[in-house]
ChimeraX commands (.cxc) that place a marker at each C-alpha (Angstrom):
marker #1 position 0.05,-0.02,0.00 radius 0.5
marker #1 position 1.36,3.41,-1.00 radius 0.5
marker #1 position 1.28,6.23,1.47 radius 0.5
marker #1 position -1.27,8.98,0.89 radius 0.5
marker #1 position 1.30,11.46,2.09 radius 0.5
marker #1 position 4.83,12.47,0.81 radius 0.5
marker #1 position 7.74,13.89,2.68 radius 0.5
marker #1 position 9.32,17.04,1.54 radius 0.5
marker #1 position 12.28,15.02,0.43 radius 0.5
marker #1 position 10.03,12.97,-1.83 radius 0.5
marker #1 position 8.21,16.01,-3.10 radius 0.5
marker #1 position 11.66,17.71,-3.88 radius 0.5
marker #1 position 12.75,14.59,-5.92 radius 0.5
marker #1 position 9.34,14.50,-7.74 radius 0.5
marker #1 position 9.48,18.24,-8.67 radius 0.5
marker #1 position 13.25,18.18,-9.26 radius 0.5
marker #1 position 13.72,20.99,-6.69 radius 0.5
marker #1 position 16.19,21.25,-3.83 radius 0.5
marker #1 position 14.99,20.12,-0.46 radius 0.5
marker #1 position 15.55,23.62,0.98 radius 0.5
marker #1 position 13.47,25.23,-1.82 radius 0.5
marker #1 position 10.75,22.67,-1.19 radius 0.5
marker #1 position 10.78,23.42,2.55 radius 0.5
marker #1 position 10.59,27.15,1.86 radius 0.5
marker #1 position 7.63,26.73,-0.46 radius 0.5
marker #1 position 5.78,24.59,2.16 radius 0.5
marker #1 position 6.60,27.11,4.96 radius 0.5
marker #1 position 5.34,30.07,2.78 radius 0.5
marker #1 position 2.09,28.23,2.04 radius 0.5
marker #1 position 2.84,28.04,-1.70 radius 0.5
marker #1 position 3.13,24.18,-1.97 radius 0.5
marker #1 position -0.28,22.65,-2.59 radius 0.5
marker #1 position -1.35,20.01,-0.07 radius 0.5
marker #1 position 1.51,20.76,2.39 radius 0.5
marker #1 position 0.76,20.58,6.10 radius 0.5
marker #1 position 2.94,20.49,9.21 radius 0.5
marker #1 position 2.17,17.56,11.39 radius 0.5
marker #1 position 3.98,17.95,14.69 radius 0.5
marker #1 position 7.51,18.81,13.65 radius 0.5
marker #1 position 7.40,17.28,10.27 radius 0.5
marker #1 position 5.95,18.43,6.89 radius 0.5
marker #1 position 3.72,16.13,4.84 radius 0.5
marker #1 position 2.19,16.71,1.41 radius 0.5
marker #1 position -1.03,15.11,0.32 radius 0.5
marker #1 position -0.21,12.98,-2.74 radius 0.5
marker #1 position -3.68,13.31,-4.27 radius 0.5
marker #1 position -3.64,17.09,-3.96 radius 0.5
marker #1 position -0.16,17.39,-5.36 radius 0.5
marker #1 position -0.95,15.10,-8.24 radius 0.5
marker #1 position -4.12,17.12,-9.07 radius 0.5
marker #1 position -2.20,20.33,-9.04 radius 0.5
marker #1 position 0.42,18.90,-11.42 radius 0.5
marker #1 position -2.22,17.70,-13.76 radius 0.5
marker #1 position -3.72,21.12,-13.92 radius 0.5
marker #1 position -0.39,22.67,-14.76 radius 0.5
marker #1 position 0.73,23.53,-11.32 radius 0.5
marker #1 position 1.76,27.14,-12.02 radius 0.5
marker #1 position -1.34,29.08,-11.06 radius 0.5
marker #1 position -1.03,28.45,-7.29 radius 0.5
marker #1 position 2.69,27.59,-7.07 radius 0.5
marker #1 position 3.77,31.18,-7.48 radius 0.5
marker #1 position 1.03,32.68,-5.30 radius 0.5
marker #1 position 0.75,32.39,-1.51 radius 0.5
marker #1 position -2.43,30.55,-0.53 radius 0.5
marker #1 position -4.63,32.00,2.10 radius 0.5
marker #1 position -5.16,30.04,5.34 radius 0.5
marker link #1:1,2 radius 0.2
marker link #1:2,3 radius 0.2
marker link #1:3,4 radius 0.2
marker link #1:4,5 radius 0.2
marker link #1:5,6 radius 0.2
marker link #1:6,7 radius 0.2
marker link #1:7,8 radius 0.2
marker link #1:8,9 radius 0.2
marker link #1:9,10 radius 0.2
marker link #1:10,11 radius 0.2
marker link #1:11,12 radius 0.2
marker link #1:12,13 radius 0.2
marker link #1:13,14 radius 0.2
marker link #1:14,15 radius 0.2
marker link #1:15,16 radius 0.2
marker link #1:16,17 radius 0.2
marker link #1:17,18 radius 0.2
marker link #1:18,19 radius 0.2
marker link #1:19,20 radius 0.2
marker link #1:20,21 radius 0.2
marker link #1:21,22 radius 0.2
marker link #1:22,23 radius 0.2
marker link #1:23,24 radius 0.2
marker link #1:24,25 radius 0.2
marker link #1:25,26 radius 0.2
marker link #1:26,27 radius 0.2
marker link #1:27,28 radius 0.2
marker link #1:28,29 radius 0.2
marker link #1:29,30 radius 0.2
marker link #1:30,31 radius 0.2
marker link #1:31,32 radius 0.2
marker link #1:32,33 radius 0.2
marker link #1:33,34 radius 0.2
marker link #1:34,35 radius 0.2
marker link #1:35,36 radius 0.2
marker link #1:36,37 radius 0.2
marker link #1:37,38 radius 0.2
marker link #1:38,39 radius 0.2
marker link #1:39,40 radius 0.2
marker link #1:40,41 radius 0.2
marker link #1:41,42 radius 0.2
marker link #1:42,43 radius 0.2
marker link #1:43,44 radius 0.2
marker link #1:44,45 radius 0.2
marker link #1:45,46 radius 0.2
marker link #1:46,47 radius 0.2
marker link #1:47,48 radius 0.2
marker link #1:48,49 radius 0.2
marker link #1:49,50 radius 0.2
marker link #1:50,51 radius 0.2
marker link #1:51,52 radius 0.2
marker link #1:52,53 radius 0.2
marker link #1:53,54 radius 0.2
marker link #1:54,55 radius 0.2
marker link #1:55,56 radius 0.2
marker link #1:56,57 radius 0.2
marker link #1:57,58 radius 0.2
marker link #1:58,59 radius 0.2
marker link #1:59,60 radius 0.2
marker link #1:60,61 radius 0.2
marker link #1:61,62 radius 0.2
marker link #1:62,63 radius 0.2
marker link #1:63,64 radius 0.2
marker link #1:64,65 radius 0.2
marker link #1:65,66 radius 0.2
view
């Protein structure tokens, strides 16, 4: 069974970004599906995949409101 959540390291590899860049995007609220659980970040796999299918650019460059 595959996990429904990805670590920031896994997201960085998938998006071909540095881990620090991926962390910064999550912290700024610009990474779709990212949530901090305790002391660790997790990214919802389905939300990220849907965002990528839609082109990804519209929300990636804009800060999401909480």
